[in-house]
N, C-alpha and C positions, 0 to 999 in steps of 0.2 A: 504494500499500500504506499502511495506517494504521499507525502506531507506538504502542506502549505510551504513551512520553512525551506524544503528542497527547492521549490520554485523560485521563491524570494531570494535564497542565496544564489541560484544560478543566474538570475536576472541581475542581481546586484554585481556579481563578478564580471559578468559579461557585459553589460551595459550601464552599470554604475546608476541602476534604477532601484529606488524603495518602493515599497507598497505605498498607496494612498487610500485613506478611509474616508470617502466623501460624504456618506449618508449616516446621518445621526441615528436613523430609524433601523438601518441594517449596518450596525457597527462592525460586524465581522465581514461584510463585503469589501474586498480589496481591489482597486484597480491598479495596473501597472500602466504608466503612460510615459510617451516620450517627453524629454525635458523641453525640445523646442516648441512643437506644435500642440503639446498636451493631449494628444489623441490616445485613446486607450489602444492598447494591443493585446491586453488580457484582462479579465475579470474573474476574480475567485469569490465563489459564494458557498455558502452552506444552505443546502435546500432538501427537501424530502425527495426519496427516489422517484416517486411516482411523477414528479415534474417533468421526468426524462424518460418516462416509460417503464420504469421498473415496477415489479409488483409488490412494493412495500412503500412504507411511509417513514422509513428509518432515515434520520438526517445524514447526508453525505455532503462532502466537499467536491465542488466542480470547478473546472477552469474552461472559460471560454476563450477560444482563439480565433481569429480571422484566417481564412484559407482561401485559397484560388477556387472560383466557383467550379470549375472542371474537377477539383479533386474532393468536393464535398461528398459526393456519393460513394466514392471508394473509401475515403475515410471512415464515414458512417459504418462499413462493414467490418471495420477492426474492432477488437475487443475493448470495451471501454471508452468507445466513441460514439455520440449521440447527435441526433438534430439539435441546433443549439436552442438552449432555453433563453428566453427573454432577448433574444438577438434576431437579427435577420437570418434567417435559416438557409439562404442562397449564399451566404457569405461567411457564417460562422459556424463552429461546431462546439459541442459541450464534451468535457472530457471528465468521466467519473473517476477521482483521485483513488478511490477504493480499488478499483481494477487495473490500475497502472503500476507496475513493480519498481520501476526505474526512472530517473529523471530522463536518462538516456534514450527511453522509447519517446520521449516527446520534445527533445531539444530542437530538432530540426522545425517541428510544429511551432514552436515559441519563435524561433529566428523568423521564420517566414511571415507570422502574424506580425512582428515587429518591422519587416521590410514592407509588407503590404500597408501598414498605416503610417509609415514615415512621410 
């Protein structure tokens, strides 16, 4: 299971970016944004599994990343990657961190989201 801190550490080391917590009501929701344009390239939330189509209401941490539209379908066929929750489904995916075992499995997706939002 991948932890939020694994993502935060990777993004901090690679891009010198720290998480931002912009919502008082959702104080566990963290955005990762560019320094220059302040666009998000990642959003980490704690939601219930049913929100991404799982058959339970257990709370999970998810990561939303932007991806190229032509890769959205193939990405969603991979374990732990779902149709985007609360984002444009044709340009974003949601990753269930409980189903990802290592940051290495999603480093390229984070990098691509960073590039697409630059």
